[in-house]
C-alpha positions as CSV (number, residue, x, y, z in Angstrom):
1,X,0.0,0.2,0.1
2,X,1.1,3.8,-0.3
3,X,2.7,5.2,2.7
4,X,-0.6,6.7,3.1
5,X,-3.6,5.9,2.5
6,X,-6.7,8.0,1.0
7,X,-8.0,8.2,4.2
8,X,-4.9,9.0,6.1
9,X,-4.1,12.0,3.5
10,X,-7.5,13.6,3.7
11,X,-7.6,13.2,7.6
12,X,-3.7,14.6,7.9
13,X,-3.6,17.4,10.6
14,X,-1.0,19.7,12.2
15,X,-1.0,19.2,15.7
16,X,2.5,20.9,16.3
17,X,4.9,23.1,14.5
18,X,7.9,25.5,14.9
19,X,10.7,26.3,12.2
20,X,14.2,27.6,13.3
21,X,16.4,29.4,10.8
22,X,19.0,27.9,8.4
23,X,21.9,29.2,6.3
24,X,25.3,29.1,5.1
25,X,26.3,32.1,6.9
26,X,25.4,31.0,10.3
27,X,27.4,29.1,12.6
28,X,24.1,27.8,14.7
29,X,20.6,28.1,13.7
30,X,18.5,30.9,14.7
31,X,16.0,29.4,17.1
32,X,12.6,30.6,17.2
33,X,9.1,30.2,19.2
34,X,6.5,27.4,18.4
35,X,3.3,28.6,17.0
36,X,0.8,27.6,19.0
37,X,-2.0,26.6,18.3
38,X,-0.5,25.9,14.6
39,X,-1.2,28.8,11.8
40,X,-1.3,28.6,8.0
41,X,-2.3,24.7,8.4
42,X,-3.8,23.9,4.9
43,X,-1.3,25.9,3.5
44,X,1.5,23.9,4.8
45,X,-0.6,20.7,4.6
46,X,-0.7,21.4,0.8
47,X,3.3,21.3,0.6
48,X,3.6,18.4,2.4
49,X,1.3,16.5,0.5
50,X,2.6,17.7,-2.4
51,X,6.1,16.1,-1.6
52,X,4.4,13.0,-1.2
53,X,5.5,11.2,-4.1
54,X,9.0,10.2,-2.4
55,X,11.4,7.4,-2.1
56,X,11.1,4.9,0.8
57,X,13.6,5.0,3.3
58,X,14.4,3.1,6.8
59,X,16.3,4.5,9.6
60,X,19.8,2.9,10.9
61,X,19.5,1.8,14.2
62,X,22.1,4.4,15.6
63,X,20.1,7.5,13.9
64,X,20.6,10.4,16.3
65,X,17.5,11.8,14.6
66,X,15.4,8.7,15.3
67,X,16.4,8.9,18.9
68,X,15.5,12.5,19.1
69,X,12.2,11.9,17.5
70,X,11.5,8.9,20.0
71,X,11.9,11.4,22.7
72,X,9.3,13.9,21.5
73,X,7.0,11.0,20.8
74,X,7.1,9.3,24.3
75,X,7.0,13.0,25.9
76,X,6.0,15.9,24.0
77,X,6.8,18.7,26.4
78,X,10.1,17.7,24.4
79,X,8.8,18.8,21.2
80,X,10.8,22.1,21.3
81,X,13.8,20.9,22.7
82,X,13.8,18.3,20.2
83,X,13.1,20.5,17.6
84,X,16.0,22.7,18.5
85,X,18.5,19.6,18.3
86,X,17.4,18.6,15.2
87,X,17.8,22.1,13.4
88,X,21.4,22.3,15.3
89,X,22.0,18.8,13.6
90,X,20.8,19.8,10.2
91,X,22.8,23.2,10.4
92,X,25.8,21.3,11.0
93,X,25.4,19.2,8.3
94,X,24.7,21.3,5.5
95,X,26.4,24.3,6.6
96,X,28.6,24.0,3.3
97,X,26.2,23.0,0.6
98,X,22.7,25.1,2.1
99,X,21.2,28.1,0.8
100,X,19.0,30.9,3.4
101,X,16.2,28.9,4.7
102,X,14.5,27.4,7.6
103,X,14.2,23.5,9.1
104,X,10.5,22.7,9.7
105,X,9.2,19.9,12.5
106,X,5.7,19.2,12.3
107,X,4.5,16.9,14.6
108,X,1.0,15.3,12.4
109,X,-1.6,12.8,13.1
110,X,-4.3,11.2,10.9
111,X,-7.2,8.6,11.2
112,X,-7.1,6.5,14.7
113,X,-4.5,9.5,16.1
114,X,-1.6,7.9,13.9
115,X,1.1,10.1,14.9
116,X,3.9,11.1,12.0
117,X,6.5,13.5,11.9
118,X,7.6,15.8,8.9
119,X,10.8,17.1,8.5
120,X,11.1,19.7,5.9
121,X,14.0,22.5,4.5
122,X,12.2,25.3,2.9
123,X,13.9,27.5,0.8
124,X,13.0,31.3,1.6
125,X,12.3,33.8,-1.8
126,X,13.2,36.6,-2.7
127,X,9.8,38.2,-4.2
128,X,9.0,42.0,-5.5
129,X,5.3,43.1,-4.1
130,X,3.8,45.9,-6.1
131,X,1.0,48.2,-5.6
132,X,-0.7,50.6,-7.8
133,X,-0.9,54.1,-6.4
134,X,-2.4,57.5,-8.4
135,X,0.8,60.6,-8.3
136,X,0.1,63.5,-10.6
137,X,-2.5,62.3,-12.2
138,X,-0.9,59.2,-13.4
139,X,-1.1,55.5,-12.1
140,X,2.2,54.4,-10.6
141,X,3.2,50.9,-9.4
142,X,5.1,51.1,-6.5
143,X,7.6,47.9,-5.9
144,X,8.5,46.9,-2.6
145,X,11.2,44.0,-1.7
146,X,10.5,40.5,0.6
147,X,13.0,38.2,1.1
148,X,11.6,36.0,3.9
149,X,8.9,34.2,2.3
150,X,7.4,30.5,1.7
151,X,6.0,29.9,-2.0
152,X,3.7,27.4,-3.0
153,X,6.5,26.6,-5.7
154,X,7.2,23.1,-5.4
155,X,10.8,23.4,-5.9
156,X,10.6,25.7,-2.5
157,X,10.5,22.8,-0.4
158,X,13.9,22.0,-0.5
159,X,14.0,18.3,1.1
160,X,11.1,17.1,3.0
161,X,11.0,13.6,5.3
162,X,8.0,12.0,6.3
163,X,8.3,9.9,9.2
164,X,6.2,7.3,10.6
165,X,8.1,5.3,13.9
166,X,7.6,1.7,14.7
167,X,8.1,-0.6,17.6
168,X,11.8,-0.8,17.0
169,X,12.5,1.2,13.5
170,X,11.1,4.0,11.6
171,X,10.0,4.5,7.8
172,X,9.6,7.2,5.9
173,X,9.3,8.7,2.4
174,X,11.9,11.0,1.7
175,X,11.6,13.7,-1.3
176,X,15.0,15.9,-1.9
177,X,15.2,18.2,-4.8
178,X,18.8,18.0,-5.3
179,X,18.8,13.8,-5.9
180,X,14.9,12.9,-6.9
181,X,15.9,9.5,-7.3
182,X,17.5,8.9,-4.0
183,X,18.9,11.6,-1.4
184,X,21.9,13.7,-1.0
185,X,24.4,12.7,0.9
186,X,24.4,15.5,3.8
187,X,20.6,15.0,4.5
188,X,21.2,11.3,4.2
189,X,23.9,11.8,6.7
190,X,21.7,14.3,8.9
191,X,18.9,11.4,8.8
192,X,21.2,8.3,9.2
193,X,19.0,6.2,6.9
194,X,19.2,3.4,4.1
195,X,17.0,2.8,1.3
196,X,14.1,0.6,1.4
197,X,15.9,-1.7,-1.1
198,X,18.7,-1.6,-3.2
199,X,18.3,-1.0,-7.0
200,X,18.6,-4.6,-7.7
201,X,15.6,-5.3,-5.3
202,X,13.7,-2.4,-6.6
203,X,14.1,-3.9,-10.3
204,X,13.5,-7.3,-9.7
205,X,10.6,-6.6,-8.2
206,X,9.2,-4.6,-11.2
207,X,9.8,-7.4,-13.3
208,X,7.9,-10.0,-11.6
209,X,5.2,-7.3,-11.2
210,X,5.1,-7.0,-14.9
211,X,5.0,-10.7,-15.7
212,X,2.5,-10.8,-12.9
213,X,0.0,-8.5,-15.4
214,X,1.0,-10.2,-18.5
215,X,-0.1,-13.7,-16.8
216,X,-3.2,-12.1,-15.4
217,X,-4.4,-10.5,-18.7
218,X,-3.0,-12.7,-21.5
219,X,-6.4,-12.9,-22.8
220,X,-7.1,-9.1,-22.8
221,X,-3.6,-8.7,-24.7
222,X,-3.1,-8.6,-28.6
223,X,-1.6,-11.6,-30.1
224,X,1.8,-9.6,-31.2
225,X,2.3,-8.8,-27.5
226,X,1.5,-11.9,-25.7
227,X,4.1,-13.6,-28.2
228,X,7.2,-13.5,-26.5
229,X,5.9,-11.9,-23.4
230,X,8.6,-12.4,-20.9
231,X,11.5,-11.4,-23.3
232,X,9.7,-8.5,-24.1
233,X,9.1,-7.5,-20.5
234,X,12.9,-8.0,-19.6
235,X,13.8,-6.2,-23.2
236,X,11.6,-3.4,-22.5
237,X,12.7,-2.8,-18.4
238,X,16.4,-3.5,-19.5
239,X,16.4,-0.2,-21.9
240,X,14.5,1.8,-19.1
241,X,17.5,4.0,-17.2
242,X,15.0,5.2,-14.5
243,X,11.9,4.0,-13.2
244,X,9.7,6.4,-11.4
245,X,6.1,8.4,-11.5
246,X,7.2,9.8,-14.8
247,X,8.5,6.9,-16.2
248,X,6.1,3.9,-15.2
249,X,3.3,4.4,-17.8
250,X,6.0,4.9,-20.4
251,X,6.9,1.4,-19.6
252,X,3.6,0.1,-19.2
253,X,3.3,1.2,-23.2
254,X,6.1,0.0,-24.5
255,X,5.3,-3.4,-23.0
256,X,1.7,-3.7,-23.3
257,X,1.1,-1.4,-25.8
258,X,-0.8,1.9,-25.8
259,X,-4.5,1.0,-23.8
260,X,-7.1,3.1,-22.9
261,X,-7.4,4.6,-19.8
262,X,-10.1,2.7,-18.4
263,X,-8.3,-0.8,-19.9
264,X,-8.4,-3.3,-17.4
265,X,-4.7,-4.3,-17.8
266,X,-3.8,-0.6,-16.9
267,X,-6.0,-0.5,-13.8
268,X,-4.2,-3.9,-12.6
269,X,-1.0,-2.7,-13.1
270,X,-1.6,0.7,-11.5
271,X,-2.9,-0.9,-8.3
272,X,-0.3,-3.8,-8.2
273,X,2.2,-0.5,-8.3
274,X,0.5,0.9,-5.1
275,X,0.6,-2.4,-3.2
276,X,4.1,-3.0,-4.1
277,X,4.7,0.5,-3.3
278,X,6.2,1.4,-6.2
279,X,3.9,4.1,-7.3
280,X,6.0,6.5,-5.6
281,X,9.5,5.1,-5.9
282,X,12.0,6.6,-8.3
283,X,15.1,4.4,-8.7
284,X,17.7,3.4,-11.2
285,X,16.9,0.4,-13.2
286,X,19.9,-2.3,-12.5
287,X,20.2,-4.2,-16.2
288,X,22.3,-7.0,-13.8
289,X,18.8,-8.0,-11.9
290,X,17.2,-8.7,-15.0
291,X,17.2,-12.5,-16.1
292,X,18.1,-13.3,-19.9
293,X,15.6,-15.8,-21.3
294,X,17.0,-19.1,-21.4
295,X,17.4,-20.5,-24.7
296,X,16.1,-24.0,-25.9
297,X,18.2,-26.3,-28.3
298,X,16.6,-29.3,-30.3
299,X,19.1,-30.9,-32.4
300,X,18.3,-33.8,-34.8
301,X,21.2,-36.8,-35.5
302,X,21.0,-35.1,-39.0
303,X,22.7,-31.9,-37.7
304,X,19.3,-30.2,-38.0
305,X,19.4,-27.7,-35.0
306,X,16.4,-25.4,-33.5
307,X,16.9,-22.6,-31.0
308,X,14.0,-21.3,-29.3
309,X,13.2,-19.5,-25.7
310,X,11.8,-21.2,-22.9
311,X,8.6,-19.2,-23.4
312,X,7.8,-20.3,-26.9
313,X,8.1,-24.2,-26.0
314,X,4.2,-24.3,-26.5
315,X,5.0,-23.6,-30.3
316,X,7.3,-26.7,-30.8
317,X,5.1,-29.5,-30.8
318,X,7.0,-33.2,-31.1
319,X,5.3,-36.3,-32.1
320,X,6.6,-39.4,-32.7
321,X,5.4,-41.7,-36.1
322,X,4.8,-45.4,-36.9
323,X,8.2,-45.0,-38.6
324,X,10.3,-44.5,-35.6
325,X,10.7,-41.3,-37.0
326,X,10.1,-37.9,-35.0
327,X,8.1,-35.1,-36.3
328,X,8.4,-31.6,-35.3
329,X,5.9,-29.3,-35.8
330,X,6.5,-25.3,-35.5
331,X,3.8,-23.0,-35.0
332,X,5.1,-19.3,-36.0
333,X,3.4,-15.9,-36.8
334,X,5.7,-15.1,-39.5
335,X,8.9,-16.7,-41.0
336,X,11.1,-13.8,-41.2
337,X,14.7,-15.5,-42.3
338,X,14.6,-18.2,-45.0
339,X,17.8,-18.9,-46.9
340,X,16.1,-20.8,-49.8
341,X,14.0,-17.6,-50.9
342,X,17.6,-16.1,-51.0
343,X,18.9,-18.7,-53.3
344,X,15.6,-19.1,-55.6
345,X,16.3,-14.6,-55.9
346,X,20.0,-15.1,-56.9
347,X,19.3,-17.8,-59.3
348,X,21.2,-20.9,-57.2
349,X,20.3,-24.5,-57.2
């Protein structure tokens, strides 16, 4: 299932929020008071939800960030102190690489009072505000500069980790603008996390999923698509450099053909992606994890060889004749190479 179900997304609430100022010119973050009660919650919930399509990670056991979040979870009086600890750690790890912004800590809740945290680095934008005024009989624009502002632009949300703590570990969705396919080194160092799976494991998982869809919908597919299905899946997946929300439907079209949005094949594919938690994941496809379709061989005493893929075994039929000979029948959609045709065209005998 996705990191958040539809019901959890719809019911997501901000219970507490605070931010501290971070940036390259600061030795320590500028610590600020908590917003009590939280303000502009719909604005910030919109930003958090817009970043849901991230990558799955898990805390390493020694993660200080996880330890701090656990302290807050066990005793909410530690919320502000914990946020200051996290902001100081974030500032320390990012001081040489960051730009001016703020570090947010949100305490969230959703259905059945399930608790989560959102850790957010928000870049502050430079914007110009204008007003129109009448002066000397003419309308003039008056410009005013604002530097410390938050924008609805998705790119302003530099980094976000949405965290759900378990009894012993913690899982999260991470979106890092500087590394869409993963996480930047310094953000990873701050969080102390590991990817939920390796690229090879994600690749293998996707391959199995595609083959399940192919098997389930064989009767719904064009015969040309159905023919050599496993080989087709492996070849198309092998040529896909990066799998993610931007490419998952392109891969579907390459494997199954362009089908309408309401196609049962497409619906099954999208449902299985969500169940496997691959619908929001971005990873580099590992070609070494994709098996080569095994080749089979039949050879006769006359030296005749027949080579075919395992998945085409059903096209080869062998029958024992009363004479003791073996008849081999090959069923094919089309013969593409025949040396006799070439000899006929060249006048050979």
